[in-house]
C-alpha positions, -999 to +999 in steps of 0.1 A: -007-654-370+008-630-393+029-616-369+045-651-360+050-658-396+067-625-401+090-630-373+101-663-382+123-655-411+136-625-392+146-645-361+161-672-386+184-647-402+193-629-373+203-660-353+223-672-382+241-638-381+244-636-345+253-672-334+290-663-342+293-652-305+290-688-292+325-703-283+336-730-259+334-722-222+323-686-231+289-700-242+268-682-217+283-646-221+283-652-259+245-663-256+237-630-237+258-610-264+238-630-290+204-617-275+216-580-274+226-583-310+194-600-321+172-575-303+193-547-323+185-566-355+147-570-348+148-529-352+124-523-323+095-547-337+104-577-314+123-584-282+142-616-276+149-627-238+166-656-224+140-682-209+165-708-194+202-717-197+214-749-185+253-752-186+268-785-189+305-799-193+304-809-229+270-796-237+246-768-228+208-760-236+195-725-238+159-714-249+149-677-260+115-663-258+104-641-288+081-612-282+064-582-294+082-551-282+062-529-256+038-555-248+031-575-217+016-605-240+032-638-236+060-647-261+051-656-296+071-686-297+105-700-283+139-708-301+160-738-287+196-738-287+217-770-282+254-759-276+281-787-281+314-778-266+333-808-277+358-808-304+341-830-326+303-828-336+282-839-362+249-831-381+234-848-412+258-833-438+285-852-419+314-846-392+322-813-380+357-805-362+351-773-343+357-759-308+320-755-304+288-765-324+252-750-320+219-761-333+192-737-334+156-747-340+121-735-333+100-748-305+067-751-323+049-763-290+052-728-276+031-713-303-003-706-290-020-701-325-033-736-335-034-725-373+004-715-372+014-748-354-006-768-380+012-749-409+047-754-392+040-792-385+035-796-425+073-789-428+098-818-433+102-834-398+078-806-381+105-780-382+109-750-406+145-746-401+177-758-384+207-736-380+240-751-373+272-729-362+308-742-358+332-719-340+367-732-349+396-730-326+411-701-343+379-681-340+366-688-375+329-692-377+310-714-401+272-715-403+248-736-419+211-728-423+189-755-434+153-746-448+130-775-446+109-787-474+072-782-475+041-801-491+007-792-481-027-789-493-048-755-493-085-749-502-084-770-535-049-766-544-015-776-533+018-760-522+052-778-528+085-763-517+119-780-520+136-762-489+170-747-493+205-746-477+228-715-469+263-718-460+282-688-443+318-682-431+327-651-411+360-638-396+369-603-384+340-585-400+344-603-435+311-627-441+310-650-472+274-665-478+265-691-506+234-710-510+201-718-526+164-717-521+145-746-536+118-747-564+082-733-553+050-747-571+016-735-561-014-753-581-047-738-574-066-769-583-083-753-612-056-755-641-035-725-628+002-733-620+026-710-606+064-721-605+093-705-591+126-723-602+155-729-576+174-697-569+208-692-557+229-663-538+263-653-535+278-627-511+312-616-504+308-588-477+330-566-454+317-551-423+330-514-424+305-497-400+275-506-379+250-520-402+273-511-432+290-536-457+309-533-488+314-560-511+294-579-538+260-597-536+245-618-566+211-636-566+200-654-596+166-672-604+163-691-638+126-688-642+092-678-631+061-693-648+024-690-646+002-712-668-037-710-665-050-739-689-085-728-683-080-692-697-051-697-718-028-672-702+007-681-702+034-658-685+072-666-682+103-649-673+137-662-676+174-656-664+165-631-636+196-618-617+203-591-590+237-579-587+249-553-564+281-539-552+295-515-526+329-499-523+345-474-498+365-444-510+379-425-478+345-416-460+323-420-491+304-450-502+297-458-538+269-485-545+255-500-578+226-524-580+215-541-615+183-560-618+180-578-651+154-601-669+171-618-700+136-632-715+101-620-711+070-641-724+041-625-716+010-605-734+029-573-732+052-559-759+083-564-735+112-590-745+139-580-718+148-554-690+178-541-673+174-515-645+208-500-632+208-480-604+239-463-588+246-437-559+281-422-554+293-402-528+272-413-498+285-403-465+295-434-443+290-414-410+258-400-423+245-436-434+253-447-398+233-419-381+205-428-408+203-461-396+206-455-361+179-427-363+154-450-382+160-477-355+150-450-328+118-441-348+107-478-351+110-483-314+093-450-306+063-459-333+058-493-315+054-478-278+015-481-277+011-447-295+027-429-264+054-414-287+056-374-294+049-366-330+075-338-327+101-361-315+093-385-344+097-359-369+130-346-351+143-381-354+132-382-390+152-354-401+183-365-383+179-396-406+183-376-436+205-349-425+241-357-435+231-388-456+243-371-486+270-347-491+280-321-516+292-340-549+268-371-542+255-384-575+225-405-582+217-423-617+191-446-627+190-463-662+164-484-675+167-502-709+138-523-721+136-542-754+108-557-775+107-568-815+107-533-825+141-524-807+153-505-777+137-480-753+164-465-730+155-440-701+182-423-679+179-400-650+208-383-631+207-362-601+238-345-586+237-329-552+259-296-551+247-283-516+240-249-504+278-237-500+278-247-463+300-280-452+269-301-449+253-288-479+217-282-462+224-258-434+210-226-454+181-245-470+146-229-461+128-229-493+119-251-524+141-225-545+169-234-521+166-272-527+163-270-564+192-244-565+213-271-550+208-298-573+212-306-610+187-331-626+191-346-663+166-367-679+174-384-713+149-407-735+164-426-764+139-451-781+136-468-815+103-456-830+093-491-840+097-501-802+075-475-791+048-481-818+041-515-804+032-500-772+001-479-761+027-450-755+026-446-793-007-427-789+008-405-763+038-397-789+015-383-813-002-358-787+008-322-793+016-315-756+042-347-759+057-332-790+068-299-770+092-324-749+100-353-774+117-350-805+113-375-836+142-377-859+142-406-883+136-439-865+143-424-832+124-408-801+145-385-779+143-360-753+165-342-730+153-323-699+176-305-672+169-285-642+199-263-631+203-229-616+163-223-612+162-230-650+142-258-669+160-268-702+138-289-727+157-301-756+180-269-754+149-245-750+153-227-716+125-213-693+127-200-656+113-226-632+093-198-618+070-199-649+059-232-639+062-230-599+051-193-593+054-183-556+056-217-543+093-218-551+100-193-523+075-209-496+093-223-465+100-260-464+076-280-443+086-315-436+060-322-408+039-344-434+069-366-433+060-376-397+028-390-405+044-415-429 
C-alpha cells in the first residue's frame, strides 16, 4: 500500500511535466516519448510501460502500466489517457481551443490492494487527480492538474482536504507554474485539531541542462496550527515562505534559498526565524554528471541486490567529482528572534582546491581536504535572547567561554579554519594539536557506499 501511495504523486507530477509531448497526429510517437521521459523521472524506482493504445480520427485512448523496477510482479496501477485531436475541447473549467487536449486519470480498478482502493474512493468523484494538457497550434503547452478534495473518517477522527489546482505553461524550455493546495484539517476525535491553511506556489523556470533549471520559485503557507483542548497545548506558526532562485554565469550556477517563518506561537522561546542558504560557483557540467550518476546508483540499488558494491562506490564518487570547482562558496545564515532580541549564526565555506584544474586530483589525506578549504563560523547574539533559552547555562560553562566572548549585551564568536590552522577569536593553533596523526591518514570513502 505504501509503495502505491508513494508512486501516485510521483506519477501525477511526472505526467504533468511529460505530457507536453502529445500533439495532434503525432500522438502515438509523442506518447512513446512520454513514457521514456516518465521512466527517467521515476529515477529507477518505477517503470512505466504502454499497456494499450487505440488510435482514432479525432480521439485516441492509451493506458499505461506503472510497475516497480526489476520485478516480475503485476503493475501497481494503470493510468488512462484520453487524447482529443479536435481543435476545440472542454473541461469543467470551460472551453479550450487547441491542437489537442489530453486528460490523464488514475484507473483505480487496476489497484489490487483493497485498502488503497477504499482510500482513493473517498476522493471527490472517486479520483485523486485529473490532468488536462493542451497543445496549441503554435506548439505552446498549457497544463492543468486538478487535485480532488477528500473527506473521510479514520479511527475516531476525521480528515478534510480541500484539494488543489496547478496551472503550467511551457515553451522551448521555459516553464511557468502557479497554483494552490487547499486547506488540510485533521481531527483526532479527542480534542486535538491540526490545520494547515491553503498554500500557494509560483515558479518561473528555464531549462539550461538535463534536469537543471534556473529561475525563481516561491511557496507560501499562511499558517499551521495545532490545538489540543485536552492538554491545553497550542502551537501556531504564521506567514511561512520558501523562496529560491538560480542563475547561470557562464558554466557556473549560483543558487539561493530562503525559508522564513514570520510568527511562532509555541511553548519555546522563539518568535520568528529566517534561514538563508547560498551556493555560488557550482559547476553546471558537474551537476549534470551528479544527477546522472545518482540515477545510475538508484537503478543499481533496486536490482534485487545483485549489484556490485565497488561499482556503487565508484558511481557515488563520480557523482561528487566535478560538482564543486575552485572558487565555489557555500554560506548558511540563520536568524532567530525572541522577546530578548536576535540570535544570528553564520557559516561560510570556500573551496580553493588542491591546485589542479578539478581541485581534487591530488587529494589523498584529510590534511589535503582541509588545506583546500577555508571555513568561517560567526555568532552574534543578544544576551537577553540567549538568557531566555537553555543555552544560557552552556554560555556560563568555562569550556564555552574559551570559544564565546561576552561584551556588554552581546555574545559573539568567530572560528576559522585555514592553512591547517584553527583560529578562535584571533587565537591561532595548529589543527594537528586537535587531530594528531589522523590528519595524514589516507582518505577512505568506502563507508559512503553503505549509505
